[in-house]
C-alpha positions in Angstrom: 0.0 0.0 0.1 2.9 2.3 0.6 4.4 1.8 -2.6 1.0 2.3 -4.3 0.2 5.7 -2.6 3.5 6.8 -0.8 5.8 9.3 -1.7 8.7 8.1 -3.8 10.7 11.4 -3.3 9.0 13.9 -5.2 10.7 17.2 -5.1 8.8 20.2 -5.3 10.0 23.5 -6.5 9.2 27.2 -6.5 9.0 29.2 -9.7 11.5 31.5 -8.1 14.0 29.0 -8.0 13.7 28.6 -11.6 14.3 32.3 -12.4 17.2 32.2 -10.0 18.8 29.3 -11.9 18.2 30.9 -15.1 16.3 27.8 -16.6 12.9 27.7 -18.3 11.7 24.7 -16.6 12.5 22.2 -14.0 13.9 19.6 -16.3 16.5 22.1 -17.5 17.5 22.8 -13.9 17.9 19.0 -13.3 20.1 18.8 -16.5 22.5 21.5 -15.2 22.5 19.6 -11.7 26.4 20.1 -11.5 25.6 23.7 -10.7 23.0 22.8 -8.1 24.0 19.8 -6.1 20.6 19.6 -4.2 19.3 18.3 -7.6 21.8 15.6 -8.1 19.9 12.4 -9.2 16.6 14.1 -9.3 15.1 12.8 -12.6 11.8 13.6 -14.2 9.0 10.8 -14.5 7.0 11.3 -17.8 4.2 9.1 -16.4 3.7 10.9 -13.2 4.8 14.3 -14.6 6.8 14.6 -11.2 10.6 15.2 -10.4 11.7 12.4 -8.1 14.9 12.2 -6.1 16.7 8.8 -6.6 14.4 8.0 -9.6 14.8 4.4 -10.5 11.9 3.7 -12.7 8.0 4.2 -13.0 6.6 0.9 -12.0 3.4 0.1 -14.0 2.3 -2.7 -11.7 2.0 -0.2 -8.8 1.2 2.9 -10.9 3.9 4.8 -8.8 7.6 5.8 -9.1 10.4 3.9 -7.6 12.5 6.7 -5.9 14.7 7.2 -2.9 11.9 6.9 -0.5 10.7 3.7 -1.5 13.4 1.8 -3.3 14.2 -0.3 -0.3 10.6 -1.1 0.3 10.4 -2.2 -3.5 13.3 -4.4 -3.2 11.9 -6.1 0.0 8.5 -6.6 -1.9 10.3 -8.0 -4.9 12.4 -10.4 -2.8 9.2 -11.5 -1.0 7.4 -12.2 -4.4 10.3 -14.4 -5.3 10.5 -16.4 -2.2 6.7 -16.9 -1.9 6.4 -18.1 -5.5 9.5 -20.3 -5.4 8.3 -21.8 -2.2 4.7 -22.5 -3.8 6.5 -24.1 -6.9 8.5 -26.2 -4.7 5.4 -27.4 -2.6 3.4 -27.9 -5.6 6.0 -30.1 -7.2 6.3 -32.0 -4.0 2.6 -32.4 -4.0 2.3 -33.6 -7.6 5.3 -36.0 -7.1 3.6 -37.6 -4.0 0.4 -38.0 -5.9 2.1 -39.8 -8.7 4.3 -41.9 -6.5 1.5 -42.8 -4.1 -0.9 -43.9 -6.7 -3.5 -41.3 -5.5 -3.4 -39.6 -8.8 -6.3 -41.6 -10.2 -8.4 -41.2 -7.0 -7.5 -37.5 -6.6 -10.0 -34.9 -7.5 -8.7 -33.9 -11.1 -9.9 -30.3 -10.6 -7.6 -29.7 -7.6 -4.7 -31.3 -9.3 -5.1 -29.3 -12.6 -5.5 -26.1 -10.3 -2.2 -27.0 -8.7 -0.4 -27.6 -11.9 -1.9 -24.4 -13.7 -1.0 -22.1 -10.6 2.7 -23.9 -10.4 3.4 -23.2 -14.3 2.0 -19.4 -13.6 4.5 -19.3 -10.6 7.5 -20.6 -12.5 6.9 -18.1 -15.3 6.5 -15.4 -12.6 9.8 -16.5 -10.9 11.6 -16.5 -14.1 11.2 -12.9 -14.9 11.3 -11.7 -11.4 14.5 -13.3 -10.8 16.0 -11.5 -13.7 14.4 -8.3 -12.5 15.8 -8.9 -8.9 19.3 -9.6 -10.3 19.1 -6.4 -12.3 18.3 -4.3 -9.2 20.8 -5.9 -6.9 23.4 -5.1 -9.6 22.1 -1.5 -9.7 22.5 -1.3 -6.0 26.0 -2.9 -5.9 27.3 -0.4 -8.5 25.0 2.5 -7.5 23.0 3.1 -10.8 19.5 3.6 -11.3 17.6 1.9 -14.2 16.8 5.1 -15.7 20.2 6.3 -15.4 21.4 3.3 -17.1 18.9 3.3 -20.0 19.3 7.0 -20.6 23.1 7.5 -19.6 23.6 9.7 -22.8 21.0 12.3 -21.6 23.0 12.9 -18.4 26.2 14.8 -18.7 27.6 13.2 -15.5 27.6 9.8 -16.9 29.6 10.8 -20.0 33.3 10.8 -20.5 34.5 12.4 -23.9 37.5 10.9 -25.5 39.1 12.1 -28.7 40.8 9.0 -30.3 41.6 10.5 -33.7 39.2 13.1 -35.0 35.8 12.3 -33.7 34.7 12.7 -30.1 33.7 9.3 -28.6 31.3 9.6 -25.6 31.8 6.6 -23.1 29.9 5.9 -19.9 31.4 6.5 -16.5 29.5 6.2 -13.3 30.4 9.2 -11.0 28.3 7.7 -8.2 30.0 4.3 -7.9 32.0 4.5 -4.4 32.9 0.7 -4.2 30.4 -2.3 -3.7 30.4 -2.2 0.0 29.8 1.5 0.2 27.2 1.5 -2.3 25.2 -1.2 -0.3 25.8 0.7 2.8 24.4 3.8 1.2 21.4 2.1 -0.3 20.7 0.6 3.3 21.1 3.8 5.1 17.9 5.3 6.2 16.9 8.5 4.2 
């Protein structure tokens, strides 16, 4: 419920701030965040039309952004889903195997067995994509990078390192927020 309706870290701003910053809108101010450290890692969500501190992504399943204030809760929920669905899959497999080995498969109610098999297959599919999603988010935490920053890194100047090999400028990815795996994990777990 807190992910659905809670504040992900929305940053409010005054119009006087924009005049002072010399920007026509808040997105321009965010893009020039090296001048304004308080706007560091504030990103704009096009779905919510909001500016969110620590914006990772907009979650269509919850209809809300995942940002600095709810990222840990999102990770706990995602881990809980994977554990619950994996547990259900293992228990269903054990139930089906025990029905087959004990010979009660013929006398069991076929409707209940079909229900167990159907929900087990659904859980297996859920676990497959959620494990990939969980691994991506754990990777992001370990290297202190958000999903939006990884996908749109060319949009954010702090992730760009320009090199001049011959005549053309080549832009390479660099993560200025990576402080080492242990420090990154500690920063993620630190109360915000």
